[in-house]
Phi, psi and omega in degrees: 000334182292351179258011179300332180299340179291336184298306177292328181294316180298317179293326177293320176297320177298322177298315181295313182297314182294325178294325184279319187241005184302319182290344180274330180261355172049249188292348177264014183294344181284347189299309185292313175299323180293316179299320180297316184286329176292317176297319177299319179295322178296314178299318180298315182296317178296318180295320178296318178298316179297320180297313183295328185270327192229017188296336181277346187250349185281151188296320186270005185256146182205158176269123181291133177287345182268305184270337183084354181268157176275126178233150180238125183246136176226125183207157172227158180293133183264298177203165177241130181233147179170173178247157182298132179087357180239163179293136179278159179246123179266128177249138186248147176259105186208175179221156181244132174249106176215175184304324181292310181294323178296321181294310183289318179296320178298317176301312183297314183294313184294311181296322179299319179297315179297318181292322179293322176296314180301320185293338178301321178276320186289322187255011190299330183264004181282134181293340179253038181305315183293318180295324178302311181289330177298310182292325176298319179296319178296320179297314181299317177302315182292320182291319178294320178298320178298316183291329185265348186302138179255003177217156187289332180291313177296321177300321181292322177299312178295322180302315181287326177295321176298317177297322177297314180297321177300315179300314182294323184277328174296317179268026183302315176268069189290350176289344175271124179304324181296321180292318178298314181294322179296320179295316179294322179295314179298316182296317183291312184295315180292332177295330178299315177290325182294331175298316177298319179298316181297316179297320178298320179294319177295324177294324175298317179298318180295317185280322188259332185080017182200153174268353186294133182295317183296326177297317178298311184294325178295315180291324177295315181294330181272359178080018181281345182249133182296152183298323180294323178292320177300315179298318182294313181296312180297323178296319179292319176297322181293329175301315176298319179295322179296321179293310183292320183267015172054049177269149179305133005262019180265015187281349193291342184281331190292315178300321179290339178295348178291357175290344177284172177303145184300320176300329175296318178299321180293320184277305190273312191259017174225317190250328192239289189300317181293341176280351183298324179294316176298319179297319181298315178297319179293320180295322180265022184301322177300336176280314185295320184291347177279353180235103179298323179298319180292323178296322178293320178298316179300316179297315182294315178299316179298319180294313179299316180296315185296312183288316180300315181290324180297320179296319179294321179300329181292342182241353182291139182255346176274122188300313182293321179292324176298318177294327177295316178293327174297320177299314179300318181297316181289326174296321175298322177296322177295318177297319177300319179294317178298319179291341178259023178065021177266064185299305181296318181298319182296315181289323176300318179289328176301317180290312181298318179294320181300313179296314183293316184287327173299318177299317181294318180292321176295326175297318176295328175295322176299318179296314180298318181294326186276312186244358176057046179201149180232005178279113186293336179288344177259012180254224183100135178074019181292345181298331179273340180268319182233070185297318180294316178298322179300313180296314183293319178298317181296324178299313179296317182292316180293328176297311181289337176286341177098031178282133184305150178080342173273158190299324182296331179296311183295316183290317180294322179296320179294323176298314180298320179300314181296323180291314182297322185279330190246355177233170186281183187296330180297313179294322181296313179295319180298323178294325177291324174299320178297321178300316179295313183296318181294322176295320182293312184288336177286318178293329175297317181286346174272312187291306191298306183282328188261319187246000177283175179291134180301133180249010183200171178268125182257018184295336182259015180294139181278145174283150183264134177287156181299327183295342176269333181274328184300309179297329176294322178296319178297315178299321180297320178298317179296318179300321181289320189264336190299321184298338183291339178291345176283346182269149172273112182246136179305133180092344180280143183292329182192160171259176183296326180291339175264352176268311180239122182200170173238125178081306181207147180292153182209118177291143176294134176221128181283125176267107189303320184296314179292320180298319180293318180299312181294323179294318178298317179297319179297316179295324175297319178295323176297316179297321178298315178295322179297316180294326182281312191261347176251303180283334179051052179300138183294332181300325179286327176294321177294322178297322179296321179295317181291328182259023186298329180293316179295317180297321178297320178297316180293317180299329178268018174058039178062017178058027180291321177298319179294323178297317177298321180295321177296317179298321179294314184289320187266338185239305186293311182294316174299319178296319177296324177296319178295318178297319178296321178294316177300319180295319183286316186279306186278314184284306184284302187292317184269307187290319185261307182281336184301306179303321178294320179294318179297315180299315180295320181292313179299318179298319180293333179282313187276352182287349184290340180278353177270094184251336183087003181257129185295322183293331177291317180296320178296319179297319179293320179295317179297315179299318179296319179295320179297317180296317179294323177296318179297318179296320180294317179298321180296321180292319181294314181297316180290000000 
């Protein structure tokens, strides 16, 4: 485990090498990033095995008094900061190996490997093939560093690098105006949350005197930090989490991020980077649970985000954007679970969702690669054109819809259990509404493009290379089998609830009443989708006509983008103009140029007595003496 630091370092080296020589090796530019991620996966597997077998006996490992989990820390001194006469602050460069970091890092490494293999076929004809793999290597390095960081300062460095890679990959096809605008939008919106995160980290330094996470959690647990300060720090950290995980009202950047290459959407905007906000809340959970008000805020934001995005997904016609809104909805569900003290359930769903959604996005990439279109209303009958993609896509979609035995069923059911047990009836009913909506929009994305009536000629559809189908097949196997680790099985060393937990281990146990209710609701949503999109009952068409105003509002994403544009045009730009005017007139003209102007003007006035003629100087001296004499006489007489 002490060599885990090599995982981000190797990928960073691959980024440098590929950036320098990628254009010379052209189509083989994938070699170094692929080699780096394979080596990283090997190190990860050996480290995970060592942790599971020997975590109680290793020198650097200990059981946390706060979380109850065994964690292993490795660090070296990074820098010392301080002012003269005051105590200096030592910051360490280190990483933590515990169930949370292992879970998120494992998700990132595995999905990244699958996406890199897939991209060999998907991106092979792109002229910036080498640059694509370079930035992917940098992203993987940054994401692993984020997951392993043991202090908030190092986490923030990785956090911003992840945001930079997202910006570069969203705007990868920068010759397209839509891609440029989407990249700028993502960068700007997420920066709003990142400012809050930075202020929160600085507040931690002020209060704790350290960036180290364990120092913060120890002082919080011992009651050394005031409740108002805990609320403030957790709220500021949550702002950063809201930006990265696209929570309301910072969710607007993620659908537009679909302008980037589809494999990027599978890796960054479905499985890994958008999960960073959920990971941050989970990592700082000992802080959040000390503030009941903050936990309620997290639950409310998650609920609003989940339902709002799910409704948009139900009417979206662009396949990738529909999947993006589905991602936002599930991220909201994870936040809702964290706010309802469902720590294990949220991370389990983060993993199950990451595998399933990566599979779905790669499936949308197959459709784009084959027919060069993503509008589901112009599809239909794809099951006969892309049979393998149809099966694999359905596995991912049914998993997230909550069909039993697939991974999404176990994780979503555990999330619902935590909400029902720890929140009031409003949250419980809302979670059931979410179950219905997620089932409905998933069956819609299955029926309309794959099993609906063909709306076009597919004679010119491109065949898919094996290199694009193979990683999808591997992901599908993981989606089918992954959920079983949540179960307690005889002979198994542990279940997920005894591996990753907060405060005390808890074996997964299926609650039949809740499981039956959620399954019935899911099947009802499937039936509802079947009646609308297959049978096309007129009663539903009439309902759509009567509810056209509500549907129009949802189709236009509640006009939030338009509201932001109004705020920018009417408030932000005028305020920026006033600031610019203040800067130009008072700061530049008066504060900076003013002293120089005064000096130059005074100098130009008084320089006239410098003539170089002796008689002029004698005359001035005589005149000065006479004036001084008159003044002296006046003072004496008075």
